[in-house]
Structure formats: structure tokens, C-alpha cells
C-alpha angles and dihedrals in degrees: 000000000000117000093210141016137190112252110218100172140357119235118194111195115230134189091187123092123011116004093212107107093256125148124233119193114244129202120230088250092055092049091051093046091052098040107038099069091049102039112042122082103200092188087077104050097184093050091045091052092050090047093049092047090053093046093050090048092051097048091048096049109034136045116258130209140178108237105211099215116229122234088254101063090191087073092062098089092057091046090052091048091050091048091053091048092050090047092051092047092050092046091052093051 
């Protein structure tokens, strides 16, 4: 297993809005508002601090999107793969 990986984009799954596998751009503020209540365990201050530092770094350095999950959740991996490919193609242009 790899000990590190390059993050090229941040996808936040969503069951709100269209259920069609589409991507909706998200601001850093929106990502933090969605993610913070669900992702930080304040009972472990050191871990919470490290997690928050990483989250703030990610939202300030990579593009973020809501991934509107399709009704067939099994299709999500291919949608994620396609989103990464589109992102890479647009970044190279």
C-alpha cells in the first residue's frame, strides 16, 4: 500500500440535487461547511488539529466538487475515474 498520494481534486459525495452522477463546483467554504461536522473528532485534539490542517490545505490547493451520486451506486467508481480524467485534461490545456 502506498504511504502517500497526490491529490488532484476533492470530490464530496452528495445525495441532494440531481442523482445523475454530475459534478457541481464547490467553494472551499462549502466543502468545510459540509465536511467539518462529519469529519472532526474533537475528543482527540491532536488528531483533530492534524485533520483540520490537512482539510484546509486541500481546499486551498485543489478544486472541489459535489459528486451527485447516481441511483446505481455501483456506477460511482467509473464516474470518479471520468471526473479525474476530465480534470487532468482541463489542467493540461
